[in-house]
ZADO-1210 file (C-alpha; in nm, 4 decimals, padded with zeros to 6 digits):
<atoms>
<atom x="-08.6379" y="01.3930" z="-03.2152" code="MET" pos="1"/>
<atom x="-08.7175" y="01.7276" z="-03.0572" code="SER" pos="2"/>
<atom x="-08.4376" y="01.9123" z="-02.8758" code="ILE" pos="3"/>
<atom x="-08.6699" y="02.1512" z="-02.6899" code="ALA" pos="4"/>
<atom x="-08.5210" y="02.2252" z="-02.3482" code="GLY" pos="5"/>
<atom x="-08.1679" y="02.1339" z="-02.4557" code="GLY" pos="6"/>
<atom x="-07.9981" y="01.8995" z="-02.7020" code="LEU" pos="7"/>
<atom x="-07.9553" y="01.6288" z="-02.4365" code="TRP" pos="8"/>
<atom x="-08.3325" y="01.6083" z="-02.3778" code="THR" pos="9"/>
<atom x="-08.3668" y="01.4245" z="-02.7095" code="ALA" pos="10"/>
<atom x="-08.2495" y="01.1114" z="-02.5294" code="PHE" pos="11"/>
<atom x="-08.5423" y="01.1305" z="-02.2853" code="ASP" pos="12"/>
<atom x="-08.7881" y="01.1493" z="-02.5745" code="ARG" pos="13"/>
<atom x="-08.6105" y="00.8667" z="-02.7528" code="ALA" pos="14"/>
<atom x="-08.6420" y="00.6483" z="-02.4453" code="GLU" pos="15"/>
<atom x="-09.0122" y="00.7278" z="-02.4146" code="GLU" pos="16"/>
<atom x="-09.0700" y="00.6375" z="-02.7802" code="ALA" pos="17"/>
<atom x="-08.8668" y="00.3158" z="-02.7527" code="GLY" pos="18"/>
<atom x="-08.5912" y="00.4174" z="-02.9960" code="CYS" pos="19"/>
<atom x="-08.2464" y="00.2679" z="-03.0304" code="ASP" pos="20"/>
<atom x="-08.1049" y="00.5563" z="-03.2335" code="ALA" pos="21"/>
<atom x="-08.2038" y="00.9152" z="-03.2998" code="ILE" pos="22"/>
<atom x="-08.1814" y="01.1947" z="-03.5517" code="GLN" pos="23"/>
<atom x="-08.1819" y="01.5549" z="-03.4339" code="ILE" pos="24"/>
<atom x="-08.1345" y="01.9085" z="-03.5586" code="PHE" pos="25"/>
<atom x="-07.8526" y="02.0734" z="-03.3660" code="THR" pos="26"/>
<atom x="-08.0134" y="02.4143" z="-03.4269" code="LYS" pos="27"/>
<atom x="-08.3402" y="02.5659" z="-03.5508" code="ASN" pos="28"/>
<atom x="-08.4123" y="02.3761" z="-03.8731" code="LYS" pos="29"/>
<atom x="-08.5784" y="02.6776" z="-04.0340" code="GLY" pos="30"/>
<atom x="-08.3174" y="02.9418" z="-03.9502" code="ALA" pos="31"/>
<atom x="-07.9765" y="03.0391" z="-04.0870" code="TRP" pos="32"/>
<atom x="-07.8143" y="03.1500" z="-03.7639" code="LYS" pos="33"/>
<atom x="-07.7123" y="02.9172" z="-03.4839" code="ALA" pos="34"/>
<atom x="-07.6528" y="03.0055" z="-03.1223" code="THR" pos="35"/>
<atom x="-07.3028" y="02.8978" z="-03.0244" code="ALA" pos="36"/>
<atom x="-07.2861" y="02.5755" z="-02.8268" code="LEU" pos="37"/>
<atom x="-07.1747" y="02.6199" z="-02.4674" code="GLY" pos="38"/>
<atom x="-06.9310" y="02.3862" z="-02.2948" code="GLU" pos="39"/>
<atom x="-07.1976" y="02.2680" z="-02.0517" code="GLU" pos="40"/>
<atom x="-07.4388" y="02.1853" z="-02.3352" code="GLU" pos="41"/>
<atom x="-07.1725" y="01.9892" z="-02.5177" code="ILE" pos="42"/>
<atom x="-07.0742" y="01.8044" z="-02.1996" code="HIS" pos="43"/>
<atom x="-07.4344" y="01.7155" z="-02.1098" code="ARG" pos="44"/>
<atom x="-07.5086" y="01.5872" z="-02.4597" code="PHE" pos="45"/>
<atom x="-07.1952" y="01.3757" z="-02.4781" code="ARG" pos="46"/>
<atom x="-07.2531" y="01.2427" z="-02.1269" code="ALA" pos="47"/>
<atom x="-07.6116" y="01.1403" z="-02.2040" code="ARG" pos="48"/>
<atom x="-07.5095" y="00.9768" z="-02.5302" code="ALA" pos="49"/>
<atom x="-07.2483" y="00.7717" z="-02.3459" code="LYS" pos="50"/>
<atom x="-07.4857" y="00.6924" z="-02.0604" code="GLU" pos="51"/>
<atom x="-07.7661" y="00.5796" z="-02.2902" code="GLU" pos="52"/>
<atom x="-07.5374" y="00.3820" z="-02.5191" code="GLY" pos="53"/>
<atom x="-07.6595" y="00.5569" z="-02.8333" code="PHE" pos="54"/>
<atom x="-07.3856" y="00.5065" z="-03.0933" code="PRO" pos="55"/>
<atom x="-07.6195" y="00.5845" z="-03.3883" code="PRO" pos="56"/>
<atom x="-07.6916" y="00.9539" z="-03.3328" code="VAL" pos="57"/>
<atom x="-07.7447" y="01.1380" z="-03.6606" code="VAL" pos="58"/>
<atom x="-07.7968" y="01.5095" z="-03.7227" code="ALA" pos="59"/>
<atom x="-07.9883" y="01.6701" z="-04.0097" code="HIS" pos="60"/>
<atom x="-07.8840" y="02.0007" z="-04.1651" code="ALA" pos="61"/>
<atom x="-08.1277" y="02.2920" z="-04.1843" code="ALA" pos="62"/>
<atom x="-08.3707" y="02.2839" z="-04.4762" code="TYR" pos="63"/>
<atom x="-08.2712" y="02.6321" z="-04.6009" code="LEU" pos="64"/>
<atom x="-07.9303" y="02.5210" z="-04.7254" code="LEU" pos="65"/>
<atom x="-07.8820" y="02.4897" z="-05.1025" code="ASN" pos="66"/>
<atom x="-07.5224" y="02.4144" z="-05.1974" code="ILE" pos="67"/>
<atom x="-07.6326" y="02.3569" z="-05.5605" code="ALA" pos="68"/>
<atom x="-07.7771" y="02.7085" z="-05.5950" code="ALA" pos="69"/>
<atom x="-07.6725" y="02.9124" z="-05.9012" code="PRO" pos="70"/>
<atom x="-07.7081" y="03.2330" z="-05.6978" code="ASP" pos="71"/>
<atom x="-07.3548" y="03.2881" z="-05.5585" code="PRO" pos="72"/>
<atom x="-07.4826" y="03.4757" z="-05.2538" code="THR" pos="73"/>
<atom x="-07.7204" y="03.1958" z="-05.1527" code="LEU" pos="74"/>
<atom x="-07.4593" y="02.9297" z="-05.2227" code="ARG" pos="75"/>
<atom x="-07.1947" y="03.1095" z="-05.0164" code="LYS" pos="76"/>
<atom x="-07.4420" y="03.1481" z="-04.7319" code="LYS" pos="77"/>
<atom x="-07.5299" y="02.7780" z="-04.7557" code="SER" pos="78"/>
<atom x="-07.1653" y="02.6697" z="-04.7550" code="VAL" pos="79"/>
<atom x="-07.0940" y="02.8768" z="-04.4454" code="GLU" pos="80"/>
<atom x="-07.4032" y="02.7423" z="-04.2674" code="ALA" pos="81"/>
<atom x="-07.3045" y="02.3854" z="-04.3580" code="LEU" pos="82"/>
<atom x="-06.9567" y="02.4434" z="-04.2149" code="ARG" pos="83"/>
<atom x="-07.1092" y="02.5650" z="-03.8889" code="VAL" pos="84"/>
<atom x="-07.3397" y="02.2623" z="-03.8703" code="GLU" pos="85"/>
<atom x="-07.0523" y="02.0232" z="-03.9306" code="LEU" pos="86"/>
<atom x="-06.8531" y="02.1979" z="-03.6575" code="GLU" pos="87"/>
<atom x="-07.1463" y="02.1497" z="-03.4186" code="ARG" pos="88"/>
<atom x="-07.1576" y="01.7782" z="-03.4997" code="CYS" pos="89"/>
<atom x="-06.7847" y="01.7476" z="-03.4403" code="GLU" pos="90"/>
<atom x="-06.8161" y="01.9216" z="-03.1030" code="SER" pos="91"/>
<atom x="-07.1075" y="01.7007" z="-02.9966" code="LEU" pos="92"/>
<atom x="-06.9501" y="01.3768" z="-03.1182" code="GLY" pos="93"/>
<atom x="-07.2228" y="01.3172" z="-03.3801" code="ILE" pos="94"/>
<atom x="-07.0659" y="01.1134" z="-03.6621" code="PRO" pos="95"/>
<atom x="-07.3037" y="01.1969" z="-03.9474" code="CYS" pos="96"/>
<atom x="-07.4782" y="01.5091" z="-04.0782" code="LEU" pos="97"/>
<atom x="-07.7535" y="01.4441" z="-04.3337" code="VAL" pos="98"/>
<atom x="-07.7802" y="01.7068" z="-04.6072" code="LEU" pos="99"/>
<atom x="-08.0239" y="01.7644" z="-04.8939" code="HIS" pos="100"/>
<atom x="-07.7987" y="01.8158" z="-05.1997" code="PRO" pos="101"/>
<atom x="-08.0135" y="02.1081" z="-05.3111" code="GLY" pos="102"/>
<atom x="-08.1697" y="02.2482" z="-05.6271" code="SER" pos="103"/>
<atom x="-08.0141" y="02.3613" z="-05.9554" code="HIS" pos="104"/>
<atom x="-08.2993" y="02.6151" z="-05.9954" code="SER" pos="105"/>
<atom x="-08.3451" y="02.5576" z="-06.3661" code="GLY" pos="106"/>
<atom x="-07.9784" y="02.5597" z="-06.4669" code="THR" pos="107"/>
<atom x="-07.9654" y="02.1834" z="-06.5226" code="GLY" pos="108"/>
<atom x="-07.8482" y="01.8778" z="-06.3305" code="GLU" pos="109"/>
<atom x="-07.4930" y="01.8923" z="-06.4637" code="GLU" pos="110"/>
<atom x="-07.4384" y="02.2510" z="-06.3507" code="ALA" pos="111"/>
<atom x="-07.6031" y="02.1782" z="-06.0166" code="GLY" pos="112"/>
<atom x="-07.3759" y="01.8792" z="-05.9513" code="LEU" pos="113"/>
<atom x="-07.0662" y="02.0863" z="-06.0246" code="LYS" pos="114"/>
<atom x="-07.1762" y="02.3400" z="-05.7661" code="ARG" pos="115"/>
<atom x="-07.2467" y="02.0644" z="-05.5124" code="VAL" pos="116"/>
<atom x="-06.8943" y="01.9271" z="-05.5571" code="VAL" pos="117"/>
<atom x="-06.7357" y="02.2722" z="-05.5339" code="SER" pos="118"/>
<atom x="-06.9376" y="02.3561" z="-05.2219" code="SER" pos="119"/>
<atom x="-06.8464" y="02.0325" z="-05.0477" code="LEU" pos="120"/>
<atom x="-06.4780" y="02.0819" z="-05.1294" code="ASP" pos="121"/>
<atom x="-06.4987" y="02.4277" z="-04.9744" code="SER" pos="122"/>
<atom x="-06.6520" y="02.2915" z="-04.6524" code="VAL" pos="123"/>
<atom x="-06.3947" y="02.0132" z="-04.6357" code="HIS" pos="124"/>
<atom x="-06.1051" y="02.2573" z="-04.6753" code="ARG" pos="125"/>
<atom x="-06.2260" y="02.4578" z="-04.3760" code="SER" pos="126"/>
<atom x="-06.2850" y="02.1527" z="-04.1553" code="THR" pos="127"/>
<atom x="-05.9749" y="01.9430" z="-04.2108" code="ARG" pos="128"/>
<atom x="-05.9227" y="01.6700" z="-03.9542" code="GLY" pos="129"/>
<atom x="-06.2922" y="01.6412" z="-03.8651" code="PHE" pos="130"/>
<atom x="-06.4323" y="01.2930" z="-03.8014" code="GLU" pos="131"/>
<atom x="-06.7968" y="01.3918" z="-03.8607" code="SER" pos="132"/>
<atom x="-06.9119" y="01.3153" z="-04.2153" code="LYS" pos="133"/>
<atom x="-07.1672" y="01.4738" z="-04.4444" code="ILE" pos="134"/>
<atom x="-07.4269" y="01.2322" z="-04.5811" code="LEU" pos="135"/>
<atom x="-07.5921" y="01.3345" z="-04.9077" code="LEU" pos="136"/>
<atom x="-07.9577" y="01.2360" z="-04.8950" code="GLU" pos="137"/>
<atom x="-08.1259" y="01.0810" z="-05.1975" code="THR" pos="138"/>
<atom x="-08.3623" y="01.3284" z="-05.3609" code="SER" pos="139"/>
<atom x="-08.7244" y="01.2605" z="-05.4677" code="PRO" pos="140"/>
<atom x="-08.6640" y="01.4472" z="-05.7933" code="GLY" pos="141"/>
<atom x="-08.9250" y="01.7081" z="-05.7116" code="GLN" pos="142"/>
<atom x="-08.8830" y="02.0366" z="-05.8959" code="GLY" pos="143"/>
<atom x="-08.5197" y="02.0999" z="-05.9866" code="SER" pos="144"/>
<atom x="-08.3644" y="01.9021" z="-05.7019" code="SER" pos="145"/>
<atom x="-08.0399" y="01.7235" z="-05.7837" code="VAL" pos="146"/>
<atom x="-07.9326" y="01.3645" z="-05.7076" code="CYS" pos="147"/>
<atom x="-08.2642" y="01.1829" z="-05.7569" code="HIS" pos="148"/>
<atom x="-08.0832" y="00.9162" z="-05.9589" code="ARG" pos="149"/>
<atom x="-07.8074" y="00.6994" z="-05.8104" code="PHE" pos="150"/>
<atom x="-07.5811" y="00.7846" z="-06.1042" code="GLU" pos="151"/>
<atom x="-07.5940" y="01.1559" z="-06.0184" code="SER" pos="152"/>
<atom x="-07.5391" y="01.0867" z="-05.6512" code="LEU" pos="153"/>
<atom x="-07.2381" y="00.8719" z="-05.7339" code="GLY" pos="154"/>
<atom x="-07.0935" y="01.1448" z="-05.9547" code="ARG" pos="155"/>
<atom x="-07.1267" y="01.3976" z="-05.6737" code="ALA" pos="156"/>
<atom x="-06.9511" y="01.1676" z="-05.4281" code="LEU" pos="157"/>
<atom x="-06.6818" y="01.0762" z="-05.6777" code="GLY" pos="158"/>
<atom x="-06.6196" y="01.4340" z="-05.7828" code="GLY" pos="159"/>
<atom x="-06.5032" y="01.5725" z="-05.4480" code="VAL" pos="160"/>
<atom x="-06.1380" y="01.5782" z="-05.3483" code="LYS" pos="161"/>
<atom x="-06.2004" y="01.3977" z="-05.0178" code="ASP" pos="162"/>
<atom x="-06.4639" y="01.1308" z="-05.0978" code="PRO" pos="163"/>
<atom x="-06.3841" y="00.9397" z="-04.7792" code="GLU" pos="164"/>
<atom x="-06.5443" y="01.2247" z="-04.5843" code="ARG" pos="165"/>
<atom x="-06.8813" y="01.1675" z="-04.7476" code="LEU" pos="166"/>
<atom x="-07.1555" y="00.9093" z="-04.7173" code="GLY" pos="167"/>
<atom x="-07.5163" y="00.8618" z="-04.8281" code="VAL" pos="168"/>
<atom x="-07.8540" y="00.8640" z="-04.6578" code="CYS" pos="169"/>
<atom x="-08.1130" y="00.6638" z="-04.8519" code="VAL" pos="170"/>
<atom x="-08.4727" y="00.7796" z="-04.8048" code="ASP" pos="171"/>
<atom x="-08.7127" y="00.5016" z="-04.9069" code="THR" pos="172"/>
<atom x="-08.9935" y="00.7437" z="-04.9947" code="CYS" pos="173"/>
<atom x="-08.7589" y="00.9582" z="-05.2016" code="HIS" pos="174"/>
<atom x="-08.6105" y="00.6776" z="-05.4097" code="ILE" pos="175"/>
<atom x="-08.9552" y="00.5205" z="-05.4597" code="PHE" pos="176"/>
<atom x="-09.1120" y="00.8385" z="-05.6009" code="VAL" pos="177"/>
<atom x="-08.7912" y="00.8941" z="-05.8014" code="ALA" pos="178"/>
<atom x="-08.8738" y="00.5695" z="-05.9831" code="GLY" pos="179"/>
<atom x="-08.6943" y="00.2938" z="-05.7914" code="TYR" pos="180"/>
<atom x="-08.9129" y="-00.0104" z="-05.7242" code="GLU" pos="181"/>
<atom x="-08.8853" y="-00.1691" z="-05.3803" code="LEU" pos="182"/>
<atom x="-09.2105" y="-00.3648" z="-05.3524" code="ARG" pos="183"/>
<atom x="-09.1196" y="-00.6686" z="-05.5621" code="THR" pos="184"/>
<atom x="-08.8253" y="-00.9035" z="-05.5236" code="GLU" pos="185"/>
<atom x="-08.7059" y="-00.8256" z="-05.8764" code="GLU" pos="186"/>
<atom x="-08.7461" y="-00.4507" z="-05.8248" code="GLY" pos="187"/>
<atom x="-08.5653" y="-00.4555" z="-05.4910" code="TYR" pos="188"/>
<atom x="-08.2755" y="-00.6561" z="-05.6334" code="ARG" pos="189"/>
<atom x="-08.2480" y="-00.4250" z="-05.9339" code="SER" pos="190"/>
<atom x="-08.2594" y="-00.1121" z="-05.7168" code="THR" pos="191"/>
<atom x="-07.9931" y="-00.2370" z="-05.4784" code="LEU" pos="192"/>
<atom x="-07.7759" y="-00.3544" z="-05.7679" code="ALA" pos="193"/>
<atom x="-07.7836" y="-00.0053" z="-05.9182" code="GLU" pos="194"/>
<atom x="-07.7140" y="00.1497" z="-05.5789" code="LEU" pos="195"/>
<atom x="-07.4095" y="-00.0742" z="-05.5400" code="GLU" pos="196"/>
<atom x="-07.2876" y="-00.0053" z="-05.8937" code="ARG" pos="197"/>
<atom x="-07.3292" y="00.3735" z="-05.8914" code="GLU" pos="198"/>
<atom x="-07.2708" y="00.4631" z="-05.5257" code="VAL" pos="199"/>
<atom x="-07.1552" y="00.1617" z="-05.3255" code="GLY" pos="200"/>
<atom x="-07.3716" y="00.0163" z="-05.0496" code="ILE" pos="201"/>
<atom x="-07.0838" y="00.0653" z="-04.8074" code="ASP" pos="202"/>
<atom x="-07.1435" y="00.4399" z="-04.8518" code="LYS" pos="203"/>
<atom x="-07.4965" y="00.4101" z="-04.7080" code="VAL" pos="204"/>
<atom x="-07.4558" y="00.5147" z="-04.3454" code="LEU" pos="205"/>
<atom x="-07.8188" y="00.6023" z="-04.2700" code="CYS" pos="206"/>
<atom x="-08.1661" y="00.5102" z="-04.3965" code="VAL" pos="207"/>
<atom x="-08.4787" y="00.7235" z="-04.3734" code="HIS" pos="208"/>
<atom x="-08.7563" y="00.4650" z="-04.3571" code="ALA" pos="209"/>
<atom x="-09.0703" y="00.6376" z="-04.4819" code="ASN" pos="210"/>
<atom x="-09.3698" y="00.5104" z="-04.6761" code="ASP" pos="211"/>
<atom x="-09.5073" y="00.7267" z="-04.9579" code="SER" pos="212"/>
<atom x="-09.8428" y="00.8970" z="-05.0097" code="LYS" pos="213"/>
<atom x="-09.7625" y="00.9218" z="-05.3814" code="LYS" pos="214"/>
<atom x="-09.7095" y="00.6635" z="-05.6536" code="GLU" pos="215"/>
<atom x="-09.3913" y="00.5102" z="-05.7932" code="LEU" pos="216"/>
<atom x="-09.2106" y="00.7610" z="-06.0142" code="GLY" pos="217"/>
<atom x="-09.4378" y="01.0528" z="-05.9210" code="SER" pos="218"/>
<atom x="-09.1419" y="01.2636" z="-05.7994" code="ARG" pos="219"/>
<atom x="-09.3634" y="01.4100" z="-05.5276" code="VAL" pos="220"/>
<atom x="-09.2267" y="01.3934" z="-05.1722" code="ASP" pos="221"/>
<atom x="-09.5083" y="01.3092" z="-04.9273" code="ARG" pos="222"/>
<atom x="-09.4248" y="01.0756" z="-04.6382" code="HIS" pos="223"/>
<atom x="-09.6743" y="00.8214" z="-04.5043" code="GLU" pos="224"/>
<atom x="-09.6779" y="00.5871" z="-04.2062" code="HIS" pos="225"/>
<atom x="-09.5227" y="00.2443" z="-04.2592" code="ILE" pos="226"/>
<atom x="-09.7490" y="00.0105" z="-04.4575" code="GLY" pos="227"/>
<atom x="-10.0157" y="00.2747" z="-04.5194" code="ARG" pos="228"/>
<atom x="-09.8772" y="00.4189" z="-04.8407" code="GLY" pos="229"/>
<atom x="-09.7985" y="00.3101" z="-05.1954" code="HIS" pos="230"/>
<atom x="-09.4688" y="00.1536" z="-05.0960" code="LEU" pos="231"/>
<atom x="-09.6437" y="-00.0880" z="-04.8606" code="GLY" pos="232"/>
<atom x="-09.5006" y="-00.3520" z="-04.6307" code="LEU" pos="233"/>
<atom x="-09.3091" y="-00.5722" z="-04.8732" code="ASP" pos="234"/>
<atom x="-09.0358" y="-00.3201" z="-04.9461" code="GLY" pos="235"/>
<atom x="-08.9774" y="-00.2597" z="-04.5755" code="PHE" pos="236"/>
<atom x="-08.9774" y="-00.6345" z="-04.5045" code="ARG" pos="237"/>
<atom x="-08.6912" y="-00.6745" z="-04.7496" code="ARG" pos="238"/>
<atom x="-08.5067" y="-00.3735" z="-04.6140" code="LEU" pos="239"/>
<atom x="-08.5123" y="-00.4650" z="-04.2444" code="VAL" pos="240"/>
<atom x="-08.3959" y="-00.8176" z="-04.3234" code="ASN" pos="241"/>
<atom x="-08.1205" y="-00.7223" z="-04.5678" code="ASP" pos="242"/>
<atom x="-07.7897" y="-00.8134" z="-04.3963" code="PRO" pos="243"/>
<atom x="-07.6114" y="-00.5432" z="-04.5953" code="ARG" pos="244"/>
<atom x="-07.7820" y="-00.2848" z="-04.3731" code="PHE" pos="245"/>
<atom x="-07.7247" y="-00.4683" z="-04.0467" code="GLU" pos="246"/>
<atom x="-07.5313" y="-00.1826" z="-03.8881" code="ASN" pos="247"/>
<atom x="-07.7151" y="00.1059" z="-04.0534" code="VAL" pos="248"/>
<atom x="-07.9538" y="00.3111" z="-03.8330" code="PRO" pos="249"/>
<atom x="-08.3026" y="00.3608" z="-03.9776" code="ALA" pos="250"/>
<atom x="-08.4848" y="00.6868" z="-03.9096" code="ILE" pos="251"/>
<atom x="-08.8619" y="00.7356" z="-03.9238" code="LEU" pos="252"/>
<atom x="-08.9487" y="01.0865" z="-04.0422" code="GLU" pos="253"/>
<atom x="-09.3179" y="01.0716" z="-03.9648" code="LEU" pos="254"/>
<atom x="-09.5665" y="01.2604" z="-03.7427" code="PRO" pos="255"/>
<atom x="-09.5569" y="01.1380" z="-03.3793" code="PRO" pos="256"/>
<atom x="-09.9227" y="01.2119" z="-03.3021" code="GLU" pos="257"/>
<atom x="-10.1440" y="00.9406" z="-03.1520" code="ASN" pos="258"/>
<atom x="-09.8421" y="00.7364" z="-03.0424" code="ASN" pos="259"/>
<atom x="-09.7413" y="00.6789" z="-03.4073" code="MET" pos="260"/>
<atom x="-09.3717" y="00.6609" z="-03.3203" code="HIS" pos="261"/>
<atom x="-09.4323" y="00.3357" z="-03.1335" code="ARG" pos="262"/>
<atom x="-09.6812" y="00.2115" z="-03.3920" code="VAL" pos="263"/>
<atom x="-09.4383" y="00.2541" z="-03.6818" code="ASN" pos="264"/>
<atom x="-09.1533" y="00.1011" z="-03.4838" code="LEU" pos="265"/>
<atom x="-09.3702" y="-00.1959" z="-03.3950" code="ALA" pos="266"/>
<atom x="-09.4572" y="-00.2549" z="-03.7605" code="VAL" pos="267"/>
<atom x="-09.0911" y="-00.2604" z="-03.8657" code="LEU" pos="268"/>
<atom x="-08.9901" y="-00.4849" z="-03.5776" code="ARG" pos="269"/>
<atom x="-09.2733" y="-00.7255" z="-03.6514" code="ARG" pos="270"/>
<atom x="-09.1602" y="-00.7496" z="-04.0150" code="LEU" pos="271"/>
<atom x="-08.8087" y="-00.8363" z="-03.9026" code="ARG" pos="272"/>
<atom x="-08.9234" y="-01.0969" z="-03.6552" code="ARG" pos="273"/>
<atom x="-09.1453" y="-01.2689" z="-03.9112" code="LYS" pos="274"/>
<atom x="-08.8528" y="-01.2984" z="-04.1484" code="ARG" pos="275"/>
<atom x="-08.6361" y="-01.4454" z="-03.8737" code="LEU" pos="276"/>
<atom x="-08.9063" y="-01.6909" z="-03.7749" code="ALA" pos="277"/>
<atom x="-08.9236" y="-01.8076" z="-04.1347" code="ALA" pos="278"/>
<atom x="-08.5550" y="-01.8986" z="-04.1255" code="GLY" pos="279"/>
<atom x="-08.4367" y="-01.6396" z="-04.3758" code="ALA" pos="280"/>
<atom x="-08.0782" y="-01.6497" z="-04.4947" code="GLU" pos="281"/>
<atom x="-07.8293" y="-01.3912" z="-04.3805" code="GLY" pos="282"/>
<atom x="-07.9638" y="-01.2620" z="-04.0494" code="GLY" pos="283"/>
<atom x="-08.1456" y="-00.9491" z="-03.9462" code="PRO" pos="284"/>
<atom x="-08.0759" y="-00.6007" z="-04.0675" code="ALA" pos="285"/>
<atom x="-08.0986" y="-00.3066" z="-03.8294" code="LEU" pos="286"/>
<atom x="-07.9936" y="-00.5317" z="-03.5437" code="SER" pos="287"/>
<atom x="-08.0100" y="-00.4325" z="-03.1769" code="PRO" pos="288"/>
<atom x="-07.7499" y="-00.1921" z="-03.0489" code="ALA" pos="289"/>
<atom x="-07.5470" y="-00.2964" z="-02.7439" code="LYS" pos="290"/>
<atom x="-07.7416" y="-00.0968" z="-02.4905" code="ARG" pos="291"/>
<atom x="-08.0311" y="-00.1159" z="-02.2480" code="LYS" pos="292"/>
<atom x="-08.2856" y="-00.3788" z="-02.3616" code="PRO" pos="293"/>
<atom x="-08.5865" y="-00.1472" z="-02.3784" code="ARG" pos="294"/>
<atom x="-08.6009" y="-00.1581" z="-02.7613" code="ALA" pos="295"/>
<atom x="-08.5495" y="-00.4428" z="-03.0031" code="ALA" pos="296"/>
<atom x="-08.4140" y="-00.2829" z="-03.3213" code="SER" pos="297"/>
<atom x="-08.2185" y="00.0134" z="-03.4472" code="ARG" pos="298"/>
<atom x="-08.5185" y="00.1641" z="-03.6213" code="SER" pos="299"/>
<atom x="-08.5924" y="00.5039" z="-03.4794" code="ASN" pos="300"/>
<atom x="-08.7663" y="00.8370" z="-03.5148" code="THR" pos="301"/>
<atom x="-08.7043" y="01.2079" z="-03.5472" code="VAL" pos="302"/>
</atoms>
């Protein structure tokens, strides 16, 4: 959700789009430097969050960061920038900061994972006592990106000294193009079983709900509107009705043009309602937050 005009204005745009939760950048997503947050800005953001009843507010780290980089200068710069972003989340009361694990730049997955762990330990040492957590986002496996397999993601989480300060953000497009099937019942069960075994579903604190322009296993990251890509509706139907994700906010990372925020939200909500009408076991995932009744689910947009 755009923060143009001030961080707190994201709540106005969320209300207009019919969201129940939001993801924002707390600074320019394409820049290293961040203007210091003023007391008034922090107060206005926290006040609006409390007023709107938005418990699931998630931030996303800038795209430039690469804590897996073999170049020590770039990695040091990324670690420092990540520390600043986590400090901003702590000040604003945002519980989760989504981070791309980064790229090993040809040095291999094993070396890249070691640098991810070392970088995260460094950030944790300088932010002791913080409540805000870093969420490692699943990678599509494009280029030399790390953590496109659940096993690698689990090793990164398990390798840090303070694993309780980390969580995971699962991007449906990313795991699909990384080779994880979600469209069939057997594929969905197998994917979730591996996620539980290697990472732990309790570690999943955010979902990026995106369809894919590219095929299963292509390792090419191209998001598509819900139901219009190769992932299709069946995978999302299973996701939004999976009780294991009942309290996990879902973020749509898709273009908002032509009222597509509302269109994509409507598709996901319709899938959930159909499952409920059919008398499915368990109960709905992504259930309504305790807030104003203008929206029906916790699915949302950026």
